[in-house]
N, C-alpha and C positions, 0 to 999 in steps of 0.2 A: 114476481118477486121483487121486493122494494131493496134498493142499496143503501143502507146509512153508514158514513164512516165516523168513526171516533174522532173528536176534535178538541185538541189541546189548547186551553186560552193562555198559556205560560210565553206569550210574546208582547208583554207590556211590564212595567215596572211596577212594583209594590211595595211598601215599606218592610215588609216582612222578609221578603228575598232580599232586600238592600242589607238588612240586617243579618240576616243567616248566610248571604252567598257572596257580599259585598255590592256596593252601589251601583245601580243600574244594570243588575242582573236581569237576563230573561234567557228563554231557551238559546236564543242564539249565542250567547257567551260561550256557551261548551260548544258549539256546532262550530263556530269559528276555530276554537283552539286546537280541534281533533287534528290528530296526526296518524299517518299511516303506521302500524305496528309490525308490519311484516312485508314482504314482497308482493306487490299486487293488490294490497289493501288500499280500497278506493276512499281516502279521507284527505280532505274533508269534502263533505257534501257541500254544494252551493246551489242556492236557489238560481232560476234561468232568470238573466238578465239582472243578477244580483238583487233580488227583490226579497231584502231583508225588513219587512214590513213591521209594523207595530201594531197592535190590535186595540189601540184607543182610537183608532179612526174608522168611521163606518164606510167608507170607500175600500176599504181593505175588505171588510166584509160582501160588500156588493160585488167587487172582482172575485172572490172566492164564490159566491153564489153564481154569477155567471159561467164560471168555469164548471161547478158542479151540473149545472144545469144543461151545458153543451154535451158534456160526456155522461149523461145519464145517472148521475148520483142523485139519488131521490133525497137526501137530508143529510142532517150531522147529529150525531151524538155528542152533546156536550158535557164535559166534565164538571160535575157540580161539586165544589169542595164546601162544605157547610159542616160547622162544628159548634153544635149547641149555640146557634144564635151568631157565630162567627163565620162570616164568609171570606173567600180567597178567590182571587183572579176572576170576579164576576163581571168585570166591566165588560167584556165583548157581548156577553149574552144580553147584558142590560141595555146596551146599543142597539143590539139586533131588536131587542123589544119595542125600543124606541121609534125604531126606523121601519113601520109597517110596509115600505115600498121594497125593502128588500126581499127577493123571493127565494128564502132559504127556510126550508120545514126542517124541524129539530125534535129533539128531545133531550133529558137529561140522563146521564149516567151519575148518579149519586157516588162520587168517589170516597166512600165513608172509611176510610183508613186512616191511621194515625201518620203524621210525617215525620220522619226521621232524617237525619244526617249520618252517613254510613260510610266508612272507609274499611280497609283489611282489618278484621279481627274487632271492630270496634263499631258501635252505634248510639247515637245521641238523639232522643225525644226531642223534637220540637214544636209540635203540637198535637197534643191528645184528641182523639175522638171520642166523645161522649154524647150519649143520647138525652140524658134528663128524663123528664115527667112529662105528662100530658100537656102542662103549660109551655113547656119547650116544643112540643111537636104542632102544638098550634100556631107559635110563632112561625115555625119552619114552615108549615102550610100555608100561611098567609103570603109568604114570600113565593112559594110554590104556583099558589094558584094564579098569579098575575100572568105567569107563561102559560099554565093549563089552558086558560081562557083565550090565549092567542089563536087565531084559525091556522096558524102555520105549524103549531104544537102538533106532533103526530097523536093520534088516537085510533084506538080499535075499538068499534061497537061502541062509541060515545065513550071511551075510556081512555084517558091521558096515559101514554106510556111512561113508566119510570124504571130505569133498569139499575139494580143494586150491586155495586162491586164486591163487597164483603156481606156474604149472607149469614155470616155466623155469629152475629150479636145477640146477646139473650134480649133485648126487647123487640126482635124482629117482627114477630107475630101481632103484638099489641099496637106498635107503632104502624104497620102497615094495614091494619084493620081500622085504625084511627084515620088515617088518610083515606081509607075507602069510603068511610061514612061521610067525611067531611067533603069528599067529591061529588057523593050523591046530593048533599045538601046545596050544593052550587048547579044541580041541574045535570050533571054526569050521570053513567050509569055504574059508575065506581072508578077505581084505579087499576091499571093493567101493569101490574108490575113483573119484572122479568129479574130472575138471579143467574147467576153465574154458576156453570156444570162445572163440575171437576171429575172429567172421564168420558169416553166414549162409548163403552158397551150399554146395550139396553137396559141391564141390569144396575149400573151406575147412573144413568138417566132416571130410572124408576126411584131409586134412592133419593137422588136430587129432589125429586117431585114431593117425595114423601116429607122431606126436611123443609120443605115450604111450608109446611101446615095448613096447605090449599090456599094459602094468600096470594101465591103468584100463579100466573095462567102461562107463562112460558120460562124455559131456562135457555141460556146461549152459553155456546162454546166459544172459547176466545181463544183465538189462534194469534200466534202460534204457541202460545204456553203449553196447549193440551198436546200437540202433534210432538212438541218437545219430549214433554213427559214420556210419551210413547217411545219415541227414538231413542232416548238414553237408556230404556229400560231393556231396549231390543240388544242383545249379545252382539249382532253383528256391527253395532255402532259405539262400542264402549272404547275401542282403542284410543280415539283421540282425546277422551278423558283421561285414560290412563297416561298417556303422554304428557298431557297438561299436568296431572298432579306429580308425576315425576319430575319435570321441569322446574316445578314450584320447589320440591325439595332439594333438588340439586343446584337451584339457583343457576342453571347452564341454558345459554342461549335463548333467554327466555322469549323471544318474539316468536320463537316457533309454536309457542303453548296457548296461544289464543283459540280459545273453541272454536271450532268451525262446523257447520252442519250441511249438508245436502239438501237444498229446497226442493229438488224433485222427488227425493226419498221423503221429505215432510209430507209432501202433497200425495203420495202414495199411501201414507199413512192415513191422512184426511178421507181419500177417496174409499179406503177399506175398512175405516173402523165408524165413519158417521152414520150414527143411528136414523134409520128411515122411521122417524117420529114427529108428529104434527107440533108436538109441544117445544121442539127443540129447534132453536135458530143456530144455524150454521156461523162460523166466522171465516174469514178470510184475510189473508196477507201476502206481499210479494217478497219482500225481503225483511232483513233485520241486521241490525249492527248498532250495539248500545256502547261501544267503547268511547264515544265522545262524552259519556258520563261516567264510565267506570275503568277506562283505561284496559289492562291487561285481565281485568276481573269481568270484564264483557264478553259476548260472543257474538258471533256472524253467522248468518245462514245466508247462503247465496240463493239468488231469484231462482224461480221455477223457469221452465220453457213455457213457451205460448201455449204448445199443443197440452203441457201438464195443466196449464191454468184452466184451458177450453174443458178439457176432462172433467176436472173438478165440479166447474161451474154447472156442465151438464147434470152431474151427479146429484146436485143439490137444488136443480132448478124448480122443484116442487114445493119448496120452503116459502113462508110468508115473507120472511126478511133473509137478507145477508148481513152480518156486522163486518165491516171493513178496518182493519186495524193498519194504517189510521189514515187520516187526511194530513194530518202535519206533525207527526212525531220524529221531528228532525233529529233528534238526539239517540233516538233508537234506529235511526235509518229505516222508518217506515213512514212514507208519505207519498199521497198521491198528486200533492202538488209538485207541478214541474221542476226540474233538477237540470243544471248545466250539463250534465253526464247524460240524463236519460231523456230530457224533454218532457213530452206528456204520455211516454210510453203505456204506463198501467193505467191510465185515463183511457187510452186510445183500444187497449185489451178490452176493458169494461164496456166501451161502448161499442165495439165490434161485437162481442158476446150477445149485448142486450139487442142490438138490432137483428141479429142471426136468429136469436131465440124468438123475438117478436114475429120475424117471417115465418119461422116453424110452427108458432101456435096460430098464425092466422092460415096456414096451409099453403104460404107462396113459396 
């Protein structure tokens, strides 16, 4: 099973973020401003050795690649922000393309959603996602093909992988068929598209596959989003949500009403609900805290125990891939990168499981 981690490129300045969020804005801006919102709340998160890196430097990518290789992470899933010819946050992946000596395997997750600025009760559109016509798709493809042809870009059966974040857009079938034909023109066997699935049951998985119009070969379960949906619909776990809503209405002792979820119970759902289906790529996360971005509107998931993590990994070990959320989502509290409080803990768990599983596979 290959382990790929989602990779956020939001760690260098761009003019758009300067305009929308203030000059010099990067992901670190909110990370550094974070504050504890209740007793025992672990904020702010601090990188080990105060490593507040900037992703306009190839040496940072080399360091990340070295850490990933040491701890048996097979590659990164780079978020690809592309809006009908307009690119955002592309500098890190273009640096990687230029530096062939960096041993980092990768592929794209096309984060094809519109960008908004939101606050309580309001939402402002910053950049709308549009797909255009075939001439626009060709311009997009000409950008993508440079990466597809790189030997580090992940492929299955001579097909470059492309993960689609939002699979509900009207042009999906025609656009993906166009990309598939153009990949064949360049000597590939087509394109291997992966779409996100909403739900765990085999019935939901089958429905998701039908909705791909046969244009995609895999569906991916994004965690913790899916297990959280199951969690909050289970009547055993609704009390904290009721308390939070009451707290908002009463405006009383608000710090007690940050939503909190039990990571071990989330993992129980993942273990119980994961469909044993070769077309499904499982997800993985370790903890979550998006209060640096959303303050009291955010929520917290406590980390699972090491034993629960190992149990889940054994459940999914026959899968071809697992997608880890995330390598460096610092504002959502999901990072494999070393922190001052945790060190390399989750990377060490993954390495230990990988080595144990390799020994088990080899009959040692």
